[in-house]
C-alpha positions as CSV (number, residue, x, y, z in Angstrom):
1,M,-17.8,-1.3,3.9
2,S,-19.1,-4.3,5.8
3,E,-19.3,-4.6,9.6
4,S,-15.7,-5.7,9.7
5,A,-12.6,-5.5,7.6
6,L,-9.8,-8.0,7.0
7,L,-6.4,-6.3,7.3
8,V,-2.9,-7.8,6.9
9,C,-0.4,-6.8,9.6
10,P,2.5,-4.8,8.1
11,Y,4.9,-6.5,10.6
12,C,4.0,-10.2,10.8
13,D,1.8,-10.6,7.7
14,V,-1.1,-12.2,9.6
15,A,-4.6,-11.3,8.5
16,N,-6.7,-9.6,11.3
17,R,-10.5,-9.0,11.3
18,V,-11.3,-5.6,12.7
19,P,-14.7,-4.0,13.2
20,S,-15.1,-1.3,10.6
21,A,-16.2,1.2,13.2
22,R,-12.9,0.7,15.0
23,L,-10.5,1.2,12.1
24,N,-9.7,4.8,13.2
25,E,-9.0,3.6,16.8
26,G,-5.5,2.3,16.4
27,P,-6.3,-1.4,16.0
28,K,-3.5,-3.9,16.8
29,C,-2.5,-7.2,15.4
30,G,-3.8,-10.2,17.3
31,K,-0.5,-12.0,16.8
32,C,2.3,-9.5,17.2
33,H,0.3,-6.8,19.0
34,R,1.7,-4.0,16.9
35,L,-0.4,-1.3,15.3
36,L,-2.0,-2.3,12.0
37,F,-1.7,1.3,10.9
38,D,1.4,3.4,11.7
39,G,1.2,6.1,9.0
40,Q,4.1,4.5,7.0
41,P,4.2,2.5,3.8
42,V,4.7,-1.2,4.1
43,A,7.7,-2.8,2.4
44,L,6.4,-5.8,0.4
45,T,8.4,-8.7,-1.0
46,S,7.5,-11.5,-3.3
47,A,6.7,-13.6,-0.2
48,S,4.3,-11.0,1.3
49,F,2.9,-9.3,-1.8
50,Q,0.0,-11.6,-2.7
51,K,-1.2,-11.9,0.9
52,H,-1.4,-8.1,1.3
53,I,-3.1,-7.5,-2.0
54,N,-5.5,-10.4,-2.0
55,Q,-6.5,-10.6,1.7
56,S,-6.9,-6.9,2.5
57,D,-10.5,-5.6,2.5
58,I,-9.2,-2.1,2.0
59,P,-7.5,-0.9,-1.2
60,V,-3.7,-1.2,-1.4
61,M,-1.6,1.4,-3.2
62,V,1.8,0.1,-4.3
63,D,4.7,2.3,-5.2
64,F,7.0,0.3,-7.5
65,W,10.5,2.0,-7.1
66,A,14.2,1.4,-7.1
67,P,17.0,2.8,-4.8
68,W,19.0,4.3,-7.7
69,C,16.0,6.2,-9.1
70,G,16.2,10.0,-8.5
71,P,12.4,10.7,-8.8
72,C,11.7,7.7,-6.5
73,K,14.0,9.2,-3.9
74,I,12.2,12.5,-4.2
75,M,8.8,10.9,-4.0
76,A,9.5,8.6,-1.0
77,P,8.8,11.2,1.7
78,Q,5.7,12.4,-0.2
79,F,4.5,8.8,-0.4
80,A,5.0,8.5,3.4
81,Q,3.0,11.7,4.0
82,A,0.2,10.3,1.8
83,A,0.2,7.1,3.8
84,A,-0.4,9.1,7.0
85,Q,-3.3,10.9,5.3
86,L,-4.9,7.9,3.6
87,E,-4.8,5.3,6.4
88,P,-7.0,3.5,7.3
89,K,-9.0,4.0,4.1
90,V,-6.1,2.8,2.0
91,R,-2.9,0.8,2.8
92,L,0.2,2.2,1.1
93,A,3.0,-0.2,0.3
94,K,6.3,-0.2,-1.6
95,V,8.0,-2.7,-3.8
96,N,11.7,-2.4,-4.5
97,T,11.9,-3.6,-8.2
98,D,15.6,-4.2,-8.0
99,A,15.1,-6.7,-5.1
100,E,11.8,-8.0,-6.4
101,H,12.4,-8.4,-10.2
102,T,9.5,-10.9,-10.5
103,L,6.9,-8.5,-9.2
104,G,8.1,-5.7,-11.5
105,A,7.9,-8.1,-14.4
106,Q,4.5,-9.6,-13.3
107,F,2.9,-6.2,-13.3
108,G,4.7,-4.9,-16.4
109,I,6.4,-2.1,-14.6
110,R,8.2,-0.1,-17.4
111,S,9.1,3.1,-15.6
112,I,9.6,4.0,-12.0
113,P,8.1,5.2,-9.9
114,T,4.8,3.7,-10.8
115,L,1.8,3.7,-8.5
116,V,-0.6,0.8,-8.8
117,L,-3.9,0.8,-6.9
118,F,-5.3,-2.7,-6.0
119,R,-8.8,-3.5,-4.7
120,Q,-9.7,-7.1,-3.7
121,G,-6.7,-8.5,-5.5
122,H,-7.2,-6.7,-8.8
123,E,-5.5,-3.7,-10.3
124,V,-7.9,-0.8,-10.6
125,A,-5.6,2.1,-11.6
126,R,-2.0,2.9,-12.5
127,H,0.0,6.1,-12.6
128,P,3.6,6.3,-13.8
129,G,5.8,9.1,-12.5
130,A,6.4,11.0,-9.3
131,M,3.7,13.0,-7.5
132,N,3.7,15.0,-4.3
133,A,1.6,14.0,-1.3
134,A,-1.4,16.0,-2.2
135,E,-1.5,14.7,-5.7
136,I,-1.1,11.1,-4.5
137,V,-4.0,11.5,-2.0
138,R,-6.2,13.2,-4.6
139,W,-5.4,10.7,-7.3
140,T,-6.0,7.7,-5.0
141,L,-9.3,9.0,-3.6
142,G,-10.5,9.8,-7.1
143,K,-9.8,6.2,-8.3
144,M,-11.7,4.7,-5.3
145,T,-15.1,6.1,-6.4
């Protein structure tokens, strides 16, 4: 990683440049002053998706899900646990495909939950189906090498 990393705030969607050596020190957003990492997945919308995917220097793992999906409900707390373990190496985010039909269609989501790992704006890996926290962490780290 370079000497600094560009991170998009999960609250106000502003891009922040943070020294790489300080990523583990609880960096805060320069605009809203909230933590850039809080151990929770970020809810993305059509309006915020591209900014988070394209402007983040760290990989972004997106869980495409729906509120009516049983496996999605079961995986949600596991995904949150994985977020707490993977940050600040990876940003975890969620897209509700019922509310964001265009994103589901754009990425060809055919089953949910589906995890998609993005790096520098490009999809690098995809996994359909629910996983527990340990499997999410292991799969994500394995795809980053």
